[in-house]
C-alpha positions in Angstrom: -89.9 11.0 159.1 -87.1 9.5 157.4 -84.9 10.7 160.5 -87.3 9.1 162.9 -87.0 5.9 161.1 -83.1 6.1 161.0 -83.2 6.7 164.6 -85.2 3.8 165.3 -83.4 1.5 163.4 -79.7 2.7 165.1 -81.6 2.0 168.4 -82.6 -1.3 167.7 -79.2 -2.0 166.2 -77.4 -0.8 169.3 -79.5 -3.3 171.4 -79.1 -5.9 169.0 -75.1 -5.4 169.2 -75.8 -6.2 173.2 -72.8 -6.9 175.2 -70.5 -7.8 171.8 -69.7 -3.8 172.4 -68.1 -3.8 175.7 -65.1 -6.5 175.2 -64.0 -4.7 172.2 -64.4 -1.4 174.1 -62.2 -3.0 176.5 -59.6 -4.1 174.3 -59.6 -0.6 172.7 -58.9 1.4 176.2 -56.1 -1.5 177.2 -54.5 -0.5 173.6 -55.0 3.3 174.4 -53.8 2.9 177.6 -50.7 0.7 176.8 -49.9 3.2 174.0 -49.7 6.3 176.2 -47.6 4.2 179.1 -45.1 3.3 176.5 -44.4 7.0 175.7 -43.8 7.5 179.5 -41.2 4.7 179.1 -39.7 6.5 176.3 -39.9 10.0 178.1 -41.7 11.4 175.1 -43.4 13.8 177.4 -45.7 15.8 175.0 -46.9 12.8 173.4 -47.5 11.1 176.5 -50.0 14.1 177.6 -51.8 13.8 174.3 -52.3 10.5 174.7 -53.3 10.4 178.3 -55.7 13.1 177.5 -57.2 11.3 175.1 -57.6 8.1 177.1 -59.4 9.8 179.9 -61.8 11.7 177.6 -62.8 8.4 176.0 -62.6 5.8 178.5 -64.3 7.4 181.5 -65.5 4.1 182.9 -61.9 2.3 182.2 -60.3 0.3 185.2 -57.2 2.6 184.2 -58.9 5.7 184.4 -57.0 6.9 187.8 -53.6 5.4 186.4 -54.0 7.7 183.6 -55.0 10.8 185.8 -51.5 10.2 187.5 -49.4 9.2 184.5 -50.7 12.3 183.0 -50.2 14.7 185.8 -46.6 13.0 186.0 -45.9 13.6 182.3 -47.1 17.3 182.6 -44.5 17.9 185.2 -41.8 16.4 183.2 -42.7 18.4 180.3 -42.6 21.3 182.4 -39.0 20.9 183.2 -38.1 21.5 179.4 -39.9 24.6 178.8 -37.8 27.6 177.9 -40.4 30.2 179.2 -41.2 30.6 182.9 -45.1 31.1 181.7 -45.1 27.8 180.0 -43.6 25.8 182.5 -45.9 27.2 185.4 -48.9 26.6 183.3 -48.0 22.7 182.9 -47.2 22.3 186.5 -50.6 24.1 187.4 -52.3 21.6 184.9 -50.8 18.9 186.5 -52.0 19.8 189.6 -55.5 20.0 188.2 -55.0 16.3 187.4 -53.7 14.9 191.1 -56.3 16.7 192.6 -59.1 15.2 190.2 -57.3 11.6 190.9 -57.5 12.3 194.8 -61.3 13.6 194.6 -62.7 10.9 192.3 -60.4 7.8 193.5 -59.6 8.2 197.0 -58.8 4.6 197.3 -56.8 4.3 194.5 -53.2 2.6 194.8 -51.8 5.8 193.3 -53.2 7.9 196.3 -49.9 8.1 198.1 -47.6 8.7 194.8 -50.1 11.5 193.6 -49.6 13.4 197.3 -45.7 13.2 196.8 -46.1 14.7 193.3 -48.2 17.1 194.4 -46.0 18.5 197.2 -42.9 18.2 194.5 -45.2 20.3 192.0 -46.3 22.8 194.9 -43.0 23.5 195.8 -41.7 24.6 192.6 -44.8 26.9 192.2 -43.9 28.4 195.5 -40.4 28.9 194.7 -41.6 30.6 191.4 -43.6 33.0 193.7 -47.2 31.2 193.4 -47.8 31.2 197.4 -51.4 30.0 197.1 -49.9 26.7 196.5 -48.1 26.5 199.7 -51.5 25.0 201.2 -50.5 21.8 199.7 -47.3 21.8 201.5 -48.8 22.7 204.6 -51.2 20.2 204.6 -48.8 17.1 204.1 -46.9 18.8 206.7 -49.7 18.5 209.4 -49.6 14.9 209.2 -45.7 14.7 209.0 -43.4 13.6 212.2 -41.8 16.8 212.9 -38.8 14.8 214.1 -38.3 13.3 210.9 -38.6 16.3 209.0 -35.8 17.8 211.1 -33.6 15.0 210.6 -34.2 15.2 206.8 -33.5 18.9 206.6 -30.2 18.7 208.7 -29.1 15.6 206.4 -30.0 17.4 203.2 -28.0 20.6 204.5 -25.1 18.4 205.9 -24.7 16.7 202.5 -23.7 20.2 200.8 -21.8 21.4 203.7 -20.1 18.3 205.0 -20.8 15.3 202.8 -18.1 13.0 204.6 -20.3 13.6 208.3 -23.3 12.8 206.6 -22.6 9.1 205.3 -22.1 7.8 209.0 -25.4 9.5 209.8 -27.2 7.8 206.9 -25.7 4.7 207.6 -26.9 4.9 211.1 -30.5 5.9 210.4 -30.7 2.9 207.7 -29.3 0.2 210.0 -31.0 1.3 213.3 -34.1 3.7 212.9 -37.3 2.0 213.5 -39.2 4.5 211.1 -39.5 3.0 207.9 -40.4 6.7 206.1 -37.0 7.8 207.7 -35.2 5.0 206.3 -36.9 5.6 202.9 -36.0 9.0 202.7 -32.3 8.5 203.8 -31.9 6.3 201.0 -33.0 8.8 198.6 -30.4 11.3 199.9 -27.9 8.2 199.8 -28.6 7.9 196.0 -28.3 11.6 195.2 -24.5 11.8 196.6 -21.8 10.3 195.2 -20.4 8.1 198.4 -17.5 5.4 198.0 -19.9 2.8 199.9 -23.3 4.2 198.7 -24.1 0.7 196.6 -22.5 -1.5 199.3 -25.0 0.2 201.9 -28.1 0.1 199.6 -27.5 -3.8 198.6 -27.4 -4.1 202.5 -30.8 -2.7 202.7 -32.1 -4.1 199.7 -31.3 -7.6 201.2 -31.8 -7.3 204.6 -34.4 -4.6 205.5 -37.6 -6.0 207.4 -39.8 -3.3 205.4 -40.9 -4.5 201.9 -41.3 -1.0 201.1 -37.9 0.1 202.2 -36.4 -2.7 200.2 -38.5 -1.8 197.1 -37.1 1.8 197.4 -33.1 0.4 197.8 -34.1 -2.0 194.7 -34.9 1.3 192.6 -32.0 3.5 193.7 -29.7 0.2 192.8 -31.3 0.1 189.5 -30.1 3.5 188.9 -26.6 3.1 189.2 -25.7 0.6 186.6 -22.3 -0.6 188.4 -21.2 -4.2 188.7 -22.0 -4.3 192.8 -25.3 -3.1 192.2 -26.4 -5.6 189.4 -24.7 -8.4 191.4 -27.1 -7.5 194.3 -30.2 -7.0 192.2 -29.6 -10.7 190.7 -29.1 -12.0 193.9 -32.4 -10.4 195.1 -34.3 -11.9 192.2 -33.2 -15.4 193.1 -34.0 -15.1 196.7 -37.1 -12.9 197.1 -40.7 -14.0 197.0 -42.6 -11.0 197.2 -44.4 -10.2 193.6 -44.1 -6.6 194.1 -40.4 -6.6 194.8 -39.4 -9.0 192.0 -41.5 -6.6 189.5 -39.4 -3.8 190.6 -36.1 -6.0 189.8 -37.6 -7.0 186.5 -38.1 -3.2 185.9 -34.7 -2.6 186.8 -33.4 -5.4 184.3 -35.7 -4.2 181.1 -34.2 -0.5 181.8 -30.5 -1.4 182.3 -28.2 -1.3 179.7 -25.9 -4.0 181.1 -25.9 -7.2 178.7 -26.0 -9.4 181.8 -29.3 -7.7 182.9 -30.6 -8.8 179.2 -29.5 -11.9 179.5 -31.6 -12.5 182.8 -34.6 -11.0 181.4 -34.2 -13.6 178.7 -34.0 -16.2 181.0 -36.8 -14.8 182.9 -39.1 -14.5 179.8 -38.2 -18.2 178.4 -37.9 -20.2 181.7 -39.6 -19.0 184.7 -41.9 -21.1 186.7 -43.2 -17.7 188.3 -46.1 -16.8 185.5 -46.5 -13.2 186.5 -42.7 -12.7 186.4 -42.7 -14.3 182.9 -45.3 -11.8 181.6 -43.4 -9.0 183.0 -40.2 -10.0 181.5 -42.0 -10.5 178.1 -43.3 -7.1 178.2 -40.2 -5.6 178.6 -38.7 -7.7 175.6 -41.5 -6.2 173.7 -39.6 -2.6 174.5 -36.4 -3.7 173.3 -36.9 -3.6 169.8 -34.1 -5.6 168.4 -33.5 -9.0 166.9 -32.3 -10.8 169.8 -35.7 -9.8 171.5 -37.8 -11.0 168.3 -36.3 -14.0 168.2 -36.8 -14.7 172.0 -40.4 -13.9 171.4 -41.1 -16.1 168.5 -39.7 -18.9 170.2 -41.5 -18.5 173.3 -44.7 -18.1 171.6 -44.2 -21.2 169.3 -43.5 -23.1 172.8 -46.3 -21.6 175.0 -49.6 -23.4 175.9 -50.8 -20.8 178.2 -53.0 -18.5 176.7 -52.1 -15.5 178.9 -48.3 -15.9 178.1 -49.2 -16.2 174.1 -51.3 -13.0 174.6 -48.6 -11.4 176.4 -46.2 -12.2 173.3 -48.6 -11.1 170.9 -48.9 -7.7 172.6 -44.9 -7.4 172.9 -44.6 -7.8 169.5 -47.3 -5.4 168.6 -44.9 -2.8 170.5 -41.9 -3.6 168.0 -41.2 -1.6 164.9 -39.1 -4.6 163.5 -40.9 -5.7 160.1 -40.5 -9.3 161.4 -42.6 -8.6 164.3 -45.4 -7.4 162.1 -44.7 -10.6 160.0 -45.2 -12.7 163.0 -48.5 -11.0 163.7 -49.7 -11.4 160.3 -48.7 -15.3 160.6 -50.6 -15.7 164.0 -53.5 -13.6 162.3 -53.8 -15.8 159.2 -53.2 -19.5 160.4 -52.9 -19.8 164.4 -55.5 -22.8 165.5 -56.5 -20.6 168.3 -59.4 -18.1 167.5 -58.7 -16.2 170.3 -55.0 -15.7 169.3 -56.1 -14.6 165.8 -58.7 -12.1 167.3 -55.9 -10.7 169.7 -53.1 -10.4 166.5 -55.7 -8.8 164.4 -56.8 -6.4 167.0 -53.3 -5.3 167.3 -52.5 -5.2 163.4 -55.3 -2.9 163.3 -54.1 -0.3 165.6 -51.2 0.7 163.0 -53.7 1.6 160.4 -51.8 0.4 157.5 -53.2 -0.8 154.2 -51.4 -4.1 154.9 -53.2 -4.5 157.8 -56.6 -3.6 156.4 -56.1 -6.1 153.4 -55.4 -8.7 156.0 -58.6 -8.1 157.7 -60.4 -8.7 155.0 -58.6 -11.8 153.8 -59.2 -13.5 157.2 -63.1 -12.4 157.5 -63.4 -14.3 154.4 -61.9 -17.2 155.7 -62.5 -17.5 159.2 -64.9 -19.9 160.3 -65.9 -18.4 163.9 -68.8 -15.7 164.4 -66.8 -14.4 167.1 -63.4 -13.8 165.1 -65.7 -12.4 162.3 -67.3 -10.0 164.7 -63.9 -8.8 166.2 -62.7 -8.3 162.5 -65.8 -5.9 162.0 -64.9 -4.0 165.0 -61.3 -3.7 164.1 -62.0 -2.6 160.4 -64.3 0.2 161.9 -61.5 1.4 163.9 -59.5 2.7 160.6 -62.4 4.9 159.5 -60.8 5.4 156.3 -62.7 5.7 153.1 -60.9 2.5 151.8 -62.0 0.8 155.3 -65.6 2.1 155.0 -65.8 1.1 151.3 -64.3 -2.3 152.1 -67.2 -2.9 155.2 -69.9 -1.9 152.8 -68.7 -4.4 150.4 -68.5 -7.4 153.0 -71.8 -6.2 154.5 -73.6 -6.7 151.4 -72.1 -10.0 150.6 -72.6 -11.2 154.2 -75.6 -13.7 154.5 -75.5 -14.0 158.4 -77.9 -11.0 159.6 -76.3 -11.1 163.1 -73.0 -10.1 161.4 -75.0 -8.1 159.0 -76.1 -6.0 162.0 -72.7 -5.6 163.4 -71.6 -3.9 160.0 -74.8 -1.6 160.0 -73.9 -0.6 163.7 -70.3 0.3 163.3 -70.8 1.8 160.0 -73.3 4.2 161.7 -70.5 5.2 163.9 -68.7 6.6 160.9 -69.5 10.0 159.2 -68.2 9.0 156.1 -70.2 10.2 153.0 -70.3 6.6 151.4 -71.4 5.1 155.2 -74.1 7.4 155.1 -75.3 6.9 152.0 -75.0 3.0 152.4 -77.6 3.4 155.8 -79.9 5.8 153.8 -80.1 3.0 150.9 -81.0 0.4 153.3 -83.9 2.7 154.9 -85.1 3.9 151.6 -85.4 0.4 150.0 
């Protein structure tokens, strides 16, 4: 009978919690995805695989689910390349194929569809070379859709760069300037990028500035960003100041974020501080968050204090949460305690709760006692529940007992009901048996 009563109470509380749960789960999904994606940027492939697996199991309705399948496959393939044993290498590549196939089947209209097919061919080629000929079907499938003339030209070009590179360059130059086939030009850029021709940067710069197809220009921008020479950087800088296409601008900002060139850092700071293009400013702020140094922290602090746009402030809060500098955490604590905007407080509290520290737990309890807003208190309850430690459960029980607002008390009971800690179970049992 008591079990039946417990189920009834939990069901009622679940309904009472209502739509308030969904935004909180969405926040949690975004945090988990960004955490996993950061590991990709840092090339920590094993950890990235672990986090993306957790993500796709926990957030099956997330808008980022197709993204997570692609990056999981990508990370598995990268991880396979560091394996000492051939069996481990092949196993990881086959796991990557499984995730690519799941992506293509479940999300046929995904923006990652083309990238996934390219990655699948690359992995299948490696598997076939290692004797697993059953995966040749993936290569054949793509070959059926390919332009035979283009395939022959690319095979010949690749061969020529090995046998007679000086003759290969003029052919690449002619393709990039005269070919009407964008795919052929994109692949010619790849061949060009893999060889150290004296005029490679100059030709890539020309394509990046003048090609009629945005996709080809995007490929040129990417390969220029990998070269790190002064001429390539000057081209990227000129491009950023002239192009209007948001996708091309995003690629250039990515290049600035990855570059070790001090001028690239200067430009990134300029965009983050002064860009009139809000989307570009948000992207630059994100990459500042990955820098994790005093200069970026100072800039983020200044941007936050000057910003009036809620989205920009939100992006700065996230960028601060990505830094390991204690001063970044101190800024988040300041926002959580005293910012005049309740939404900014909520965001800072949420990201602070993700590190699971005792200081963050104490701050949440402190702010809960001072918060005038019902919504802020509800978010704090959710954040406290994410610790799921003995101390956090104990604090939640103390707050629940003292809380006079019935709706907030329901929130505490609901989230304590998700915990399997002994104290939480005892607290719920005591409520039922009163």
